[in-house]
mmCIF file as Biopython writes it, N, C-alpha, C and O atoms, coordinates in Angstrom:
data_model
#
loop_
_atom_site.group_PDB
_atom_site.id
_atom_site.type_symbol
_atom_site.label_atom_id
_atom_site.label_alt_id
_atom_site.label_comp_id
_atom_site.label_asym_id
_atom_site.label_entity_id
_atom_site.label_seq_id
_atom_site.pdbx_PDB_ins_code
_atom_site.Cartn_x
_atom_site.Cartn_y
_atom_site.Cartn_z
_atom_site.occupancy
_atom_site.B_iso_or_equiv
_atom_site.auth_seq_id
_atom_site.auth_asym_id
_atom_site.pdbx_PDB_model_num
ATOM 1   N N  . UNK A ? 1  ? -21.399 -16.954 53.225 1.0 0.0 1  A 1 
ATOM 2   C CA . UNK A ? 1  ? -20.695 -16.071 52.362 1.0 0.0 1  A 1 
ATOM 3   C C  . UNK A ? 1  ? -19.485 -16.743 51.738 1.0 0.0 1  A 1 
ATOM 4   O O  . UNK A ? 1  ? -19.320 -17.961 51.814 1.0 0.0 1  A 1 
ATOM 5   N N  . UNK A ? 2  ? -18.667 -15.951 51.137 1.0 0.0 2  A 1 
ATOM 6   C CA . UNK A ? 2  ? -17.470 -16.436 50.452 1.0 0.0 2  A 1 
ATOM 7   C C  . UNK A ? 2  ? -16.504 -17.124 51.414 1.0 0.0 2  A 1 
ATOM 8   O O  . UNK A ? 2  ? -15.928 -18.160 51.081 1.0 0.0 2  A 1 
ATOM 9   N N  . UNK A ? 3  ? -16.327 -16.555 52.597 1.0 0.0 3  A 1 
ATOM 10  C CA . UNK A ? 3  ? -15.409 -17.167 53.566 1.0 0.0 3  A 1 
ATOM 11  C C  . UNK A ? 3  ? -15.945 -18.510 54.062 1.0 0.0 3  A 1 
ATOM 12  O O  . UNK A ? 3  ? -15.167 -19.429 54.319 1.0 0.0 3  A 1 
ATOM 13  N N  . UNK A ? 4  ? -17.264 -18.630 54.199 1.0 0.0 4  A 1 
ATOM 14  C CA . UNK A ? 4  ? -17.847 -19.909 54.612 1.0 0.0 4  A 1 
ATOM 15  C C  . UNK A ? 4  ? -17.556 -20.985 53.576 1.0 0.0 4  A 1 
ATOM 16  O O  . UNK A ? 4  ? -17.236 -22.119 53.932 1.0 0.0 4  A 1 
ATOM 17  N N  . UNK A ? 5  ? -17.665 -20.640 52.306 1.0 0.0 5  A 1 
ATOM 18  C CA . UNK A ? 5  ? -17.369 -21.608 51.248 1.0 0.0 5  A 1 
ATOM 19  C C  . UNK A ? 5  ? -15.890 -21.972 51.227 1.0 0.0 5  A 1 
ATOM 20  O O  . UNK A ? 5  ? -15.534 -23.116 50.947 1.0 0.0 5  A 1 
ATOM 21  N N  . UNK A ? 6  ? -15.046 -21.019 51.516 1.0 0.0 6  A 1 
ATOM 22  C CA . UNK A ? 6  ? -13.606 -21.296 51.585 1.0 0.0 6  A 1 
ATOM 23  C C  . UNK A ? 6  ? -13.303 -22.255 52.740 1.0 0.0 6  A 1 
ATOM 24  O O  . UNK A ? 6  ? -12.546 -23.213 52.580 1.0 0.0 6  A 1 
ATOM 25  N N  . UNK A ? 7  ? -13.895 -21.990 53.889 1.0 0.0 7  A 1 
ATOM 26  C CA . UNK A ? 7  ? -13.724 -22.870 55.049 1.0 0.0 7  A 1 
ATOM 27  C C  . UNK A ? 7  ? -14.245 -24.264 54.729 1.0 0.0 7  A 1 
ATOM 28  O O  . UNK A ? 7  ? -13.595 -25.261 55.044 1.0 0.0 7  A 1 
ATOM 29  N N  . UNK A ? 8  ? -15.417 -24.336 54.105 1.0 0.0 8  A 1 
ATOM 30  C CA . UNK A ? 8  ? -16.024 -25.625 53.761 1.0 0.0 8  A 1 
ATOM 31  C C  . UNK A ? 8  ? -15.147 -26.411 52.796 1.0 0.0 8  A 1 
ATOM 32  O O  . UNK A ? 8  ? -14.980 -27.620 52.956 1.0 0.0 8  A 1 
ATOM 33  N N  . UNK A ? 9  ? -14.587 -25.737 51.798 1.0 0.0 9  A 1 
ATOM 34  C CA . UNK A ? 9  ? -13.763 -26.450 50.815 1.0 0.0 9  A 1 
ATOM 35  C C  . UNK A ? 9  ? -12.493 -26.999 51.454 1.0 0.0 9  A 1 
ATOM 36  O O  . UNK A ? 9  ? -12.069 -28.109 51.134 1.0 0.0 9  A 1 
ATOM 37  N N  . UNK A ? 10 ? -11.888 -26.236 52.345 1.0 0.0 10 A 1 
ATOM 38  C CA . UNK A ? 10 ? -10.694 -26.716 53.047 1.0 0.0 10 A 1 
ATOM 39  C C  . UNK A ? 10 ? -11.052 -27.910 53.931 1.0 0.0 10 A 1 
ATOM 40  O O  . UNK A ? 10 ? -10.313 -28.893 53.981 1.0 0.0 10 A 1 
ATOM 41  N N  . UNK A ? 11 ? -12.176 -27.824 54.620 1.0 0.0 11 A 1 
ATOM 42  C CA . UNK A ? 11 ? -12.615 -28.921 55.488 1.0 0.0 11 A 1 
ATOM 43  C C  . UNK A ? 11 ? -12.886 -30.183 54.681 1.0 0.0 11 A 1 
ATOM 44  O O  . UNK A ? 11 ? -12.537 -31.279 55.120 1.0 0.0 11 A 1 
ATOM 45  N N  . UNK A ? 12 ? -13.500 -30.051 53.517 1.0 0.0 12 A 1 
ATOM 46  C CA . UNK A ? 12 ? -13.785 -31.212 52.673 1.0 0.0 12 A 1 
ATOM 47  C C  . UNK A ? 12 ? -12.504 -31.888 52.192 1.0 0.0 12 A 1 
ATOM 48  O O  . UNK A ? 12 ? -12.395 -33.114 52.226 1.0 0.0 12 A 1 
ATOM 49  N N  . UNK A ? 13 ? -11.548 -31.102 51.749 1.0 0.0 13 A 1 
ATOM 50  C CA . UNK A ? 13 ? -10.288 -31.646 51.229 1.0 0.0 13 A 1 
ATOM 51  C C  . UNK A ? 13 ? -9.542  -32.429 52.308 1.0 0.0 13 A 1 
ATOM 52  O O  . UNK A ? 13 ? -8.929  -33.458 52.024 1.0 0.0 13 A 1 
ATOM 53  N N  . UNK A ? 14 ? -9.597  -31.939 53.540 1.0 0.0 14 A 1 
ATOM 54  C CA . UNK A ? 14 ? -8.848  -32.563 54.633 1.0 0.0 14 A 1 
ATOM 55  C C  . UNK A ? 14 ? -9.705  -33.491 55.494 1.0 0.0 14 A 1 
ATOM 56  O O  . UNK A ? 14 ? -9.234  -34.023 56.499 1.0 0.0 14 A 1 
ATOM 57  N N  . UNK A ? 15 ? -10.964 -33.682 55.096 1.0 0.0 15 A 1 
ATOM 58  C CA . UNK A ? 15 ? -11.897 -34.546 55.834 1.0 0.0 15 A 1 
ATOM 59  C C  . UNK A ? 15 ? -12.075 -34.077 57.280 1.0 0.0 15 A 1 
ATOM 60  O O  . UNK A ? 15 ? -12.115 -34.886 58.207 1.0 0.0 15 A 1 
ATOM 61  N N  . UNK A ? 16 ? -12.180 -32.754 57.455 1.0 0.0 16 A 1 
ATOM 62  C CA . UNK A ? 16 ? -12.382 -32.153 58.772 1.0 0.0 16 A 1 
ATOM 63  C C  . UNK A ? 16 ? -13.866 -31.971 59.049 1.0 0.0 16 A 1 
ATOM 64  O O  . UNK A ? 16 ? -14.686 -31.993 58.132 1.0 0.0 16 A 1 
ATOM 65  N N  . UNK A ? 17 ? -14.200 -31.794 60.310 1.0 0.0 17 A 1 
ATOM 66  C CA . UNK A ? 17 ? -15.536 -31.386 60.727 1.0 0.0 17 A 1 
ATOM 67  C C  . UNK A ? 17 ? -15.478 -29.908 61.072 1.0 0.0 17 A 1 
ATOM 68  O O  . UNK A ? 17 ? -14.602 -29.478 61.822 1.0 0.0 17 A 1 
ATOM 69  N N  . UNK A ? 18 ? -16.400 -29.131 60.532 1.0 0.0 18 A 1 
ATOM 70  C CA . UNK A ? 18 ? -16.467 -27.700 60.809 1.0 0.0 18 A 1 
ATOM 71  C C  . UNK A ? 18 ? -17.285 -27.489 62.077 1.0 0.0 18 A 1 
ATOM 72  O O  . UNK A ? 18 ? -18.393 -28.011 62.201 1.0 0.0 18 A 1 
ATOM 73  N N  . UNK A ? 19 ? -16.741 -26.728 63.013 1.0 0.0 19 A 1 
ATOM 74  C CA . UNK A ? 19 ? -17.469 -26.343 64.216 1.0 0.0 19 A 1 
ATOM 75  C C  . UNK A ? 19 ? -17.960 -24.917 64.029 1.0 0.0 19 A 1 
ATOM 76  O O  . UNK A ? 19 ? -17.172 -24.016 63.740 1.0 0.0 19 A 1 
ATOM 77  N N  . UNK A ? 20 ? -19.261 -24.711 64.193 1.0 0.0 20 A 1 
ATOM 78  C CA . UNK A ? 20 ? -19.859 -23.417 63.922 1.0 0.0 20 A 1 
ATOM 79  C C  . UNK A ? 20 ? -21.072 -23.199 64.802 1.0 0.0 20 A 1 
ATOM 80  O O  . UNK A ? 20 ? -21.633 -24.158 65.332 1.0 0.0 20 A 1 
ATOM 81  N N  . UNK A ? 21 ? -21.480 -21.964 64.963 1.0 0.0 21 A 1 
ATOM 82  C CA . UNK A ? 21 ? -22.744 -21.663 65.635 1.0 0.0 21 A 1 
ATOM 83  C C  . UNK A ? 21 ? -23.863 -21.492 64.624 1.0 0.0 21 A 1 
ATOM 84  O O  . UNK A ? 21 ? -25.028 -21.378 65.004 1.0 0.0 21 A 1 
ATOM 85  N N  . UNK A ? 22 ? -23.522 -21.474 63.335 1.0 0.0 22 A 1 
ATOM 86  C CA . UNK A ? 22 ? -24.524 -21.244 62.302 1.0 0.0 22 A 1 
ATOM 87  C C  . UNK A ? 22 ? -24.471 -22.367 61.267 1.0 0.0 22 A 1 
ATOM 88  O O  . UNK A ? 22 ? -23.799 -22.241 60.243 1.0 0.0 22 A 1 
ATOM 89  N N  . UNK A ? 23 ? -25.170 -23.447 61.531 1.0 0.0 23 A 1 
ATOM 90  C CA . UNK A ? 23 ? -25.170 -24.597 60.622 1.0 0.0 23 A 1 
ATOM 91  C C  . UNK A ? 23 ? -25.815 -24.281 59.281 1.0 0.0 23 A 1 
ATOM 92  O O  . UNK A ? 23 ? -25.504 -24.928 58.281 1.0 0.0 23 A 1 
ATOM 93  N N  . UNK A ? 24 ? -26.704 -23.303 59.244 1.0 0.0 24 A 1 
ATOM 94  C CA . UNK A ? 24 ? -27.407 -22.957 58.000 1.0 0.0 24 A 1 
ATOM 95  C C  . UNK A ? 24 ? -26.416 -22.569 56.907 1.0 0.0 24 A 1 
ATOM 96  O O  . UNK A ? 24 ? -26.607 -22.925 55.744 1.0 0.0 24 A 1 
ATOM 97  N N  . UNK A ? 25 ? -25.369 -21.848 57.269 1.0 0.0 25 A 1 
ATOM 98  C CA . UNK A ? 25 ? -24.383 -21.406 56.277 1.0 0.0 25 A 1 
ATOM 99  C C  . UNK A ? 25 ? -23.660 -22.577 55.621 1.0 0.0 25 A 1 
ATOM 100 O O  . UNK A ? 25 ? -23.246 -22.478 54.466 1.0 0.0 25 A 1 
ATOM 101 N N  . UNK A ? 26 ? -23.505 -23.677 56.339 1.0 0.0 26 A 1 
ATOM 102 C CA . UNK A ? 26 ? -22.750 -24.810 55.829 1.0 0.0 26 A 1 
ATOM 103 C C  . UNK A ? 26 ? -23.634 -25.947 55.330 1.0 0.0 26 A 1 
ATOM 104 O O  . UNK A ? 26 ? -23.130 -26.889 54.719 1.0 0.0 26 A 1 
ATOM 105 N N  . UNK A ? 27 ? -24.934 -25.881 55.575 1.0 0.0 27 A 1 
ATOM 106 C CA . UNK A ? 27 ? -25.861 -26.952 55.194 1.0 0.0 27 A 1 
ATOM 107 C C  . UNK A ? 27 ? -25.945 -27.134 53.679 1.0 0.0 27 A 1 
ATOM 108 O O  . UNK A ? 27 ? -26.291 -28.218 53.210 1.0 0.0 27 A 1 
ATOM 109 N N  . UNK A ? 28 ? -25.638 -26.108 52.921 1.0 0.0 28 A 1 
ATOM 110 C CA . UNK A ? 28 ? -25.746 -26.201 51.455 1.0 0.0 28 A 1 
ATOM 111 C C  . UNK A ? 28 ? -24.547 -26.875 50.797 1.0 0.0 28 A 1 
ATOM 112 O O  . UNK A ? 28 ? -24.530 -27.051 49.579 1.0 0.0 28 A 1 
ATOM 113 N N  . UNK A ? 29 ? -23.553 -27.252 51.579 1.0 0.0 29 A 1 
ATOM 114 C CA . UNK A ? 29 ? -22.350 -27.886 51.035 1.0 0.0 29 A 1 
ATOM 115 C C  . UNK A ? 29 ? -22.485 -29.401 51.181 1.0 0.0 29 A 1 
ATOM 116 O O  . UNK A ? 29 ? -22.406 -29.924 52.292 1.0 0.0 29 A 1 
ATOM 117 N N  . UNK A ? 30 ? -22.687 -30.110 50.067 1.0 0.0 30 A 1 
ATOM 118 C CA . UNK A ? 30 ? -22.862 -31.567 50.137 1.0 0.0 30 A 1 
ATOM 119 C C  . UNK A ? 30 ? -21.615 -32.275 50.666 1.0 0.0 30 A 1 
ATOM 120 O O  . UNK A ? 30 ? -20.493 -31.963 50.268 1.0 0.0 30 A 1 
ATOM 121 N N  . UNK A ? 31 ? -21.830 -33.224 51.559 1.0 0.0 31 A 1 
ATOM 122 C CA . UNK A ? 31 ? -20.732 -34.030 52.065 1.0 0.0 31 A 1 
ATOM 123 C C  . UNK A ? 31 ? -19.948 -33.414 53.207 1.0 0.0 31 A 1 
ATOM 124 O O  . UNK A ? 31 ? -19.042 -34.049 53.746 1.0 0.0 31 A 1 
ATOM 125 N N  . UNK A ? 32 ? -20.278 -32.189 53.586 1.0 0.0 32 A 1 
ATOM 126 C CA . UNK A ? 32 ? -19.536 -31.509 54.646 1.0 0.0 32 A 1 
ATOM 127 C C  . UNK A ? 32 ? -20.064 -31.924 56.015 1.0 0.0 32 A 1 
ATOM 128 O O  . UNK A ? 32 ? -21.271 -31.904 56.255 1.0 0.0 32 A 1 
ATOM 129 N N  . UNK A ? 33 ? -19.160 -32.298 56.904 1.0 0.0 33 A 1 
ATOM 130 C CA . UNK A ? 33 ? -19.531 -32.580 58.292 1.0 0.0 33 A 1 
ATOM 131 C C  . UNK A ? 33 ? -19.436 -31.277 59.079 1.0 0.0 33 A 1 
ATOM 132 O O  . UNK A ? 33 ? -18.389 -30.630 59.103 1.0 0.0 33 A 1 
ATOM 133 N N  . UNK A ? 34 ? -20.535 -30.901 59.720 1.0 0.0 34 A 1 
ATOM 134 C CA . UNK A ? 34 ? -20.557 -29.668 60.506 1.0 0.0 34 A 1 
ATOM 135 C C  . UNK A ? 34 ? -21.317 -29.912 61.800 1.0 0.0 34 A 1 
ATOM 136 O O  . UNK A ? 34 ? -22.323 -30.621 61.819 1.0 0.0 34 A 1 
ATOM 137 N N  . UNK A ? 35 ? -20.827 -29.320 62.875 1.0 0.0 35 A 1 
ATOM 138 C CA . UNK A ? 35 ? -21.456 -29.441 64.186 1.0 0.0 35 A 1 
ATOM 139 C C  . UNK A ? 35 ? -21.600 -28.064 64.806 1.0 0.0 35 A 1 
ATOM 140 O O  . UNK A ? 35 ? -20.763 -27.183 64.612 1.0 0.0 35 A 1 
ATOM 141 N N  . UNK A ? 36 ? -22.682 -27.897 65.556 1.0 0.0 36 A 1 
ATOM 142 C CA . UNK A ? 36 ? -22.916 -26.654 66.290 1.0 0.0 36 A 1 
ATOM 143 C C  . UNK A ? 36 ? -22.185 -26.757 67.623 1.0 0.0 36 A 1 
ATOM 144 O O  . UNK A ? 36 ? -22.620 -27.489 68.512 1.0 0.0 36 A 1 
ATOM 145 N N  . UNK A ? 37 ? -21.095 -26.042 67.771 1.0 0.0 37 A 1 
ATOM 146 C CA . UNK A ? 37 ? -20.277 -26.127 68.980 1.0 0.0 37 A 1 
ATOM 147 C C  . UNK A ? 37 ? -20.999 -25.560 70.189 1.0 0.0 37 A 1 
ATOM 148 O O  . UNK A ? 37 ? -20.660 -25.910 71.320 1.0 0.0 37 A 1 
ATOM 149 N N  . UNK A ? 38 ? -21.983 -24.697 69.986 1.0 0.0 38 A 1 
ATOM 150 C CA . UNK A ? 38 ? -22.704 -24.080 71.096 1.0 0.0 38 A 1 
ATOM 151 C C  . UNK A ? 38 ? -23.667 -25.059 71.765 1.0 0.0 38 A 1 
ATOM 152 O O  . UNK A ? 38 ? -24.072 -24.841 72.907 1.0 0.0 38 A 1 
ATOM 153 N N  . UNK A ? 39 ? -24.039 -26.135 71.068 1.0 0.0 39 A 1 
ATOM 154 C CA . UNK A ? 39 ? -24.989 -27.106 71.618 1.0 0.0 39 A 1 
ATOM 155 C C  . UNK A ? 39 ? -24.306 -28.322 72.221 1.0 0.0 39 A 1 
ATOM 156 O O  . UNK A ? 39 ? -24.983 -29.228 72.708 1.0 0.0 39 A 1 
ATOM 157 N N  . UNK A ? 40 ? -22.999 -28.360 72.201 1.0 0.0 40 A 1 
ATOM 158 C CA . UNK A ? 40 ? -22.270 -29.531 72.719 1.0 0.0 40 A 1 
ATOM 159 C C  . UNK A ? 40 ? -22.287 -29.569 74.226 1.0 0.0 40 A 1 
ATOM 160 O O  . UNK A ? 40 ? -21.723 -30.483 74.827 1.0 0.0 40 A 1 
#
């Protein structure tokens, strides 16, 4: 949703990795590093 895109854009600007349980929401953002925190 809109908040996911906002989170993704902030993460991209700051070169952060997004921790999430739903990688599908962030998979459409090119260049974004995302990890499933539930599988760690």
